[in-house]
KEZAMAR-154829 format. One record per residue (C-alpha): x, y, z; residue number from 1. Coordinates in steps of 0.001 Angstrom, whole numbers, plus 500000, padded with zeros to 6 digits. Each point is the difference from the previous one (the first is absolute). Layout:
+--------+--------+--------+-----+
|      X |      Y |      Z |   n |
+--------+--------+--------+-----+
|      X |      Y |      Z | NUM |
...
+--------+--------+--------+-----+
//
This chain:
+--------+--------+--------+-----+
|      X |      Y |      Z |   n |
+--------+--------+--------+-----+
| 497201 | 507165 | 486299 |   1 |
| 500852 | 497128 | 497624 |   2 |
| 497477 | 497759 | 498312 |   3 |
| 502383 | 497138 | 499404 |   4 |
| 501041 | 497150 | 502255 |   5 |
| 502876 | 500705 | 502361 |   6 |
| 501412 | 496496 | 499512 |   7 |
| 500170 | 497620 | 497021 |   8 |
| 497123 | 497563 | 499456 |   9 |
| 502391 | 497102 | 500658 |  10 |
| 501004 | 501289 | 503438 |  11 |
| 498419 | 498228 | 502977 |  12 |
| 499039 | 502888 | 502274 |  13 |
| 500895 | 499245 | 503637 |  14 |
| 496850 | 499432 | 502034 |  15 |
| 501290 | 499536 | 503542 |  16 |
| 502958 | 500503 | 502301 |  17 |
| 500152 | 498399 | 503429 |  18 |
| 502056 | 502445 | 502041 |  19 |
| 501215 | 500342 | 503556 |  20 |
| 496729 | 500518 | 501884 |  21 |
| 497874 | 500760 | 496945 |  22 |
| 498516 | 498754 | 496761 |  23 |
| 500148 | 502192 | 496926 |  24 |
| 497418 | 498930 | 497416 |  25 |
| 497849 | 501347 | 497193 |  26 |
| 497566 | 502679 | 501191 |  27 |
| 496345 | 499348 | 499104 |  28 |
| 496596 | 501495 | 500746 |  29 |
| 499571 | 497274 | 502621 |  30 |
| 502577 | 501848 | 502130 |  31 |
| 497989 | 503225 | 500222 |  32 |
| 499002 | 499857 | 503700 |  33 |
| 503511 | 499230 | 501259 |  34 |
| 501613 | 502383 | 497515 |  35 |
| 497640 | 502822 | 500945 |  36 |
| 500794 | 499487 | 503687 |  37 |
| 503751 | 500153 | 499325 |  38 |
| 499631 | 503134 | 497881 |  39 |
| 497643 | 501840 | 502357 |  40 |
| 502122 | 499296 | 503082 |  41 |
| 503046 | 501329 | 498124 |  42 |
| 498558 | 502988 | 498141 |  43 |
| 502326 | 502654 | 501426 |  44 |
| 503095 | 497978 | 499034 |  45 |
| 498706 | 499135 | 496521 |  46 |
| 499112 | 503467 | 498733 |  47 |
| 502704 | 500864 | 497460 |  48 |
| 501812 | 496665 | 500335 |  49 |
| 499073 | 498724 | 496525 |  50 |
| 500000 | 503439 | 498385 |  51 |
| 500926 | 503282 | 501662 |  52 |
| 497075 | 501845 | 498438 |  53 |
| 497360 | 497431 | 500955 |  54 |
| 497700 | 500309 | 502994 |  55 |
| 499195 | 496265 | 499816 |  56 |
| 498649 | 498460 | 502201 |  57 |
| 498284 | 503021 | 501588 |  58 |
| 496269 | 499772 | 499324 |  59 |
| 500242 | 496397 | 498800 |  60 |
| 496770 | 498077 | 500512 |  61 |
| 499593 | 496243 | 500135 |  62 |
| 498349 | 500173 | 496578 |  63 |
| 502941 | 502038 | 498623 |  64 |
| 502398 | 497387 | 501357 |  65 |
| 497995 | 497201 | 498379 |  66 |
| 500206 | 501846 | 496672 |  67 |
| 503767 | 500491 | 500451 |  68 |
| 500515 | 496322 | 500796 |  69 |
| 497900 | 499003 | 496981 |  70 |
| 502168 | 502247 | 497841 |  71 |
| 503195 | 498483 | 501447 |  72 |
| 498646 | 496487 | 499443 |  73 |
| 499099 | 500786 | 496368 |  74 |
| 503367 | 501655 | 499324 |  75 |
| 501713 | 496890 | 501411 |  76 |
| 497959 | 497724 | 497727 |  77 |
| 500898 | 502172 | 496996 |  78 |
| 503674 | 499946 | 501128 |  79 |
| 500143 | 503823 | 499982 |  80 |
| 500944 | 500397 | 503691 |  81 |
| 500182 | 497778 | 503049 |  82 |
| 498504 | 500654 | 503425 |  83 |
| 500650 | 497703 | 502933 |  84 |
| 498481 | 499927 | 503450 |  85 |
| 502227 | 499314 | 502985 |  86 |
| 498233 | 497764 | 502491 |  87 |
| 500843 | 498568 | 503391 |  88 |
| 500915 | 496290 | 499720 |  89 |
| 496484 | 498974 | 501081 |  90 |
| 498476 | 502582 | 497601 |  91 |
| 498050 | 501556 | 502875 |  92 |
| 501459 | 503475 | 499426 |  93 |
| 501201 | 502040 | 497041 |  94 |
| 503445 | 501358 | 500856 |  95 |
| 500459 | 502145 | 496878 |  96 |
| 500302 | 499918 | 496229 |  97 |
| 502614 | 499847 | 497240 |  98 |
| 499676 | 501251 | 496430 |  99 |
| 501984 | 499608 | 496779 | 100 |
| 498983 | 502424 | 497250 | 101 |
| 501430 | 501136 | 496662 | 102 |
| 502535 | 502780 | 500294 | 103 |
| 499524 | 503149 | 497964 | 104 |
| 503662 | 500908 | 500555 | 105 |
| 502896 | 499174 | 497669 | 106 |
| 502321 | 497298 | 501288 | 107 |
| 497403 | 498218 | 502146 | 108 |
| 497891 | 497030 | 498933 | 109 |
| 497680 | 500324 | 502991 | 110 |
| 499335 | 501966 | 503152 | 111 |
| 499226 | 498258 | 503278 | 112 |
| 498334 | 501170 | 503182 | 113 |
| 499246 | 498396 | 503338 | 114 |
| 498482 | 500995 | 503309 | 115 |
| 499205 | 498418 | 503331 | 116 |
| 497190 | 500846 | 502391 | 117 |
| 500918 | 502373 | 502799 | 118 |
| 499576 | 497423 | 502767 | 119 |
| 502975 | 497923 | 498741 | 120 |
| 502447 | 502819 | 499225 | 121 |
| 501687 | 500085 | 503429 | 122 |
| 500961 | 496323 | 499648 | 123 |
| 502019 | 500748 | 496845 | 124 |
| 497512 | 498079 | 497875 | 125 |
| 499958 | 502495 | 497116 | 126 |
| 503786 | 499729 | 499630 | 127 |
| 499806 | 496176 | 499997 | 128 |
| 497175 | 500148 | 497471 | 129 |
| 501979 | 502360 | 497775 | 130 |
| 503085 | 497783 | 500114 | 131 |
| 497987 | 496885 | 499121 | 132 |
| 497990 | 501779 | 497271 | 133 |
| 503146 | 501388 | 498359 | 134 |
| 501735 | 496605 | 500064 | 135 |
| 496891 | 498318 | 498589 | 136 |
| 499785 | 502467 | 497115 | 137 |
| 503719 | 499614 | 499252 | 138 |
| 499794 | 496200 | 500053 | 139 |
| 496596 | 499279 | 498469 | 140 |
| 499179 | 502911 | 497669 | 141 |
| 501384 | 500783 | 496527 | 142 |
| 500906 | 503635 | 500660 | 143 |
| 503484 | 501369 | 499386 | 144 |
| 499418 | 503029 | 502210 | 145 |
| 497237 | 500800 | 502483 | 146 |
| 499493 | 503417 | 501585 | 147 |
| 498761 | 500452 | 503561 | 148 |
| 498733 | 503605 | 499939 | 149 |
| 499678 | 501564 | 503417 | 150 |
| 502522 | 497505 | 501361 | 151 |
| 503201 | 499713 | 497886 | 152 |
| 499125 | 503016 | 497877 | 153 |
| 498621 | 503054 | 501757 | 154 |
| 496628 | 501335 | 498990 | 155 |
| 501699 | 503257 | 499029 | 156 |
| 502406 | 498175 | 497627 | 157 |
| 497493 | 497547 | 498470 | 158 |
| 497886 | 502505 | 497988 | 159 |
| 503057 | 501556 | 498337 | 160 |
| 501414 | 496704 | 498727 | 161 |
| 499749 | 499753 | 496213 | 162 |
| 496803 | 498467 | 498638 | 163 |
| 500020 | 496600 | 498397 | 164 |
| 499422 | 499992 | 496239 | 165 |
| 496483 | 498960 | 499038 | 166 |
| 501336 | 497054 | 497979 | 167 |
| 502200 | 498605 | 502826 | 168 |
+--------+--------+--------+-----+
//
């Protein structure tokens, strides 16, 4: 995608949000066991959620997940994208994940995605998470406009949006 930081060097990237019944914090390789459990118990819901053409997480192994988490952790350190784990307040269980990535579409500084594990969907948790995540981005991040593909913008409309200029 882009090989430049998503935020200015002077910006203090948010590390943690204490929400209603959850903690949202930087995702690291140390989260692999809990993350893998959340992903594997939610596979059917997650296929196509982050990209309509992706089969992720079908076929994902623990090693694959460790590699993915290492990549997310490195991207965060380089300030190119930001991945957050969503944990129960006692950190015993991963409840989902949130991501902020560069947008390749004109008019959007970033694209954001979030998901919750299947076992907490019926309680309305994913909606609460989405509300808190959106408010956090609006309050604590330097983006003028953030897209939520697959949520506010349909997957059929997202690909046809004009591309962002390479120099943006």
